[in-house]
N, C-alpha and C positions, 0 to 999 in steps of 0.2 A: 085839540090836535094830538096831544100826547096820548090820550086814551085810544084813538084810532091806531096810532103807531104801536102802542102796546098790544092791542088786540091783534093787529097784523102780525106782530112778532110771534105771538102765542099761536095763532092759526098756522103760521109757517112751521113752528116747532112741532105742533101736533101732527101735521102732514109729514114732516121729515121723520119724526119718530116712527110713525106707522110705516112709512116707506122703507126705512132701514130694517124694521122688523120683518117686513115682507121679503126683503132681499136676503136677509140672513136665514129666514125659514126656507126660502127657495134654494139657498146654497147648502143647507144642512140636510134637507130631506133625502137627497140621493144617498147619503151616508147612513141613514137610519134603517136598521133591520128589525128592531123590536116593534111589533104591531101596536102595542098599547101606547107607547110614547109617540109613534108616528101618527096615530089617530088624534092624540091630544094636540100635537103640533099643527096638524091640518085644521083642527077646530080653531086654534089660535089664528091661523092664517085667514080664515073666513072673517073672524072678528076684526082683525087689522084692516082687511079690505073694506069693511063697513065704515070703520073710523076714517080711513083714507077718503072714501066717498063723501062722508059728512064734512070732513075738513075742506075738501075741494068745493063743496056747495057753499060753505061759509066763506071761503076765499073769494068765490065769485060774488057773493052778497056784499062783502066788505071791500071788493075791488083790490084783493091782495094777490100778488104774483107769487105763487108757491113754486118752489124748484125741487127737482129731484136731488137726492143726496149726491154729494161730491163723488165723482167716479173714482178718485184715488182712495177715498174712505171705503167705497164698495169693494175695491180690489184688495185693500188691506183686510177687510172683514172676510172676504172669500179665502184669502191665504190663511188667515188664522183658523178658519173652520176646517180647511183641508188639512192643515198641520195638526190641529187638535183632534181630528178623527182618524188620522193616518194609522195609528197603532191601536186605537181604542174607540170603537164606535158602539160601545155598550150604552144601554139606556141611561145608566148612571152618569157616564161621561157626557152624553148628549144633554141630559138634564142640567148638569153643572154649567155647561157652555150657555145653554138657553137662559138659565137663571142669571148668570153674569150680565148678559145683555138686557134682560128684563129689569134688573135692579138699576142698571145705569139709566135706563129710560125713566123709571119711577123717580129716581133722584132728580133728574133734570126737570121732569114735569112738575114735581112737588115744589121745586124752587120757583118755577114760573108761577105756580098757583099762589105761593106766598108773596112773591114780588108784585103781582098784578091784581090780587084778589079784590082790592077795594075799588079799582077803577075798571075792572074787566066787564065787558058786555055779558049779559046773562047767558046768551047762547054759547059764547066762547067758553065761559066758565063751565057750563054744563057739559060740553064736549070734552074739555080738559079733565074734568072730574070723572067722566065716564071712562076715559082712557086710563087714568090712574087706577081706578077701581078694577078695570079689566086686567091691567098688568099685575096688580097685587093678587088677583085671583089666579092668574097664570103662574105666578111665582109659587103660590101655595100648591097648585096642582103638580107643578114640576118637582117640587120637593118630595112628593110621594115616590118619585123614581130614584131618590138618593139611597 
């Protein structure tokens, strides 16, 4: 039973992480004027949508109830993005903001991988690892805009 609980928590975290990323990308896109970083962010959005879909499929398979991120957290993210871009919507500033969110996601996901690696279902571990690798790649691509 502990394994199922652990898998369910990780599935929920993967879904929540991807949903938060999608929300923050949707919030930041209207502020982005630089074409190159906008294209990168749109590409990332597509990847997060795929992960969300895969996490939802796993949630269905494991009978896990995944929830949308907390509305208060979403509102705080929106405010932070609007304040962070009010005076500076340069590619460099946008990249810095995106990197901060990405690194927070990587840290949380890596902790989950370490905590549950030995008991995690192979499919759950595979999706978790895929998301970590994606986010590490996103971080690297975003650093090119610094």
